[in-house]
N, C-alpha and C positions, 0 to 999 in steps of 0.2 A: 378432534383435529387430526387430519390425515397427514400422511408423509409428505405430500406435495406442499401443503400449507406450512408444515414445520420447516421444510427446506427453504421456502420463500422467506419465511420469518427470519431464519438464520442468515440468509443472504442480505436482507435489509439491515440486519444488525451489523453485519460486516461493513456494509457500504454507507451506513449512516455517519461513520466517522470520516472526517475530511482527510486526515492523514492516510487512512487505509485506501480511500478512493484515489488519492494521489499515487500511492504505491501501485495500485492496479493499473493506472494509466502509464506509469513509467515502465512497468513490465510488459504491458500490452503494446506499447508503441515501438517495440524493437523486435527483431527476429531472434534475439538472444533468449536462451531458456535458463541460463544459470547466471546468478548475480551474487556478488559479494555484498555484505552488509554495507561496506564503505561505498560501493558504487551507488546503492540505493540512497544512502544518506546524502552523497554528493549531488544527486539529482533533486533532492527535496530542499536542501539548504537555501538555494537562491529564491525559491518560491516562498519560504517562510521567514527570511531575514527581513527585519523592519528597521526603521531609522533608530529605534530604541534598543536594538540588540546588535551584537557582533556576530559574524559568521561562526566564530568559534563557540560562542554560547549556544547558538541555534544548533550547530553540529552536534554538540554533546547531548543536548536535550532530545534531538531527533534520534540519535544513535541509541540512547537508553530506551526511549519509548518504543521504537520499532523492534528492538531486540527482545525486550521483556514483555511487551503487550501485544503490539499489532501483528508482527509476523507469526508468533505462536497462535494467535486467534485465527488468523487466516489459514494456517496449517491445520488447525483443529477442524475447520470447516472443509478442508480439502482443496482449496483454491491453489495452494502452493505446498511445496515440501520445504521445511526449514530445518537445517542442521545447525543447532545452537553451538555445538562445539567448534565447528569450522566457520560459523557465521556465513553460511552459504544458502542461498535460496534457489530453488528449482521450480520453474513453472512451465508446464507444457500445455499447449492449447488454451492459453489465456487469451481469449478473443472477446473484445468488448465492442465489436463492430456495430451490432444493433443497439446495444445498451449505451455504448459510448457517445453517440451523437446526442442523445437526450441528456445524459449525465454531464457531458462537457458544458452544455448550455446552462446547467444548474450548479456547476462546481464553483464555489466561492473561491476567488483567487486573492491571495494576500500579497500585496505589492508594497 
């Protein structure tokens, strides 16, 4: 397996998770390059709240999972920089223009 194949495999590993795809879209859809954990959570809550859950329940679940799992995994891959102490995310040049059109059509939306 060559380096390009490994990189592609890691990218697909990152993007196979719906919550990480949503995070990428949230960060790519703005000119901002720095986000607080709270800002990202607030963007995801409406997309993931169902009739069986409250926004507070969803908020806590999302905050825990992106803080402990998703943002560190994305940072390890190099898509973002994540400062766990300050709960700050920095992403520069996160452009999904070519990939985004295809992926948005295939993104499962929870309503």
